[in-house]
C-alpha positions in Angstrom: -0.1 0.0 0.1 2.9 2.1 0.5 3.8 2.2 -2.9 0.5 3.8 -4.2 0.2 6.4 -1.3 3.9 7.6 -2.7 2.7 7.8 -6.2 -0.3 9.8 -5.2 2.0 11.6 -3.7 4.0 12.7 -6.5 1.1 12.7 -8.8 -0.5 15.9 -6.2 2.8 17.6 -5.9 3.0 17.8 -9.7 0.1 18.7 -10.0 0.1 21.5 -8.0 3.8 22.4 -9.3 2.4 22.7 -12.9 -0.8 24.9 -11.3 2.3 27.1 -9.6 3.9 27.3 -13.0 0.8 28.0 -15.2 0.3 31.0 -13.3 3.6 32.4 -14.2 2.5 32.8 -17.6 2.5 35.9 -19.5 0.5 35.8 -22.9 1.8 38.5 -25.7 -0.8 41.5 -26.3 -2.3 41.4 -29.4 -0.6 44.0 -31.1 2.7 41.9 -30.2 0.9 38.7 -31.5 0.3 40.2 -34.7 3.8 41.8 -35.1 4.9 38.6 -35.0 2.7 36.9 -37.0 3.6 38.8 -39.6 7.2 38.8 -39.0 6.7 35.0 -39.8 5.1 35.2 -42.7 7.5 37.9 -44.1 10.5 36.0 -43.5 8.7 32.6 -44.6 7.8 34.2 -48.1 11.3 35.7 -48.5 12.8 32.5 -47.7 10.3 30.5 -50.2 11.2 33.0 -52.9 15.0 32.5 -52.3 14.8 28.6 -52.3 12.5 28.4 -55.4 14.8 31.1 -57.4 18.1 28.4 -56.6 16.4 25.8 -58.0 15.3 27.5 -60.6 18.8 28.3 -61.3 19.8 24.9 -60.9 17.6 23.7 -63.0 18.8 26.2 -65.9 22.1 25.0 -65.4 22.0 21.4 -65.2 19.8 21.5 -68.0 22.5 23.5 -69.2 24.8 20.9 -68.8 23.1 18.0 -69.5 21.9 19.3 -73.1 
């Protein structure tokens, strides 16, 4: 029976610790979230265009070499 009580105690302490940490969470403001979202979309678009251009250039290069 001692092992079951130990598991209950550890689980109870874990839940208390999680609740304590959850109270410390600070969520970003709506403005901060929008800025971050815009930055992610902009950077993702930039890299997508960059890699598409690199892919196109390599495709043209290999096409020229192999033909």
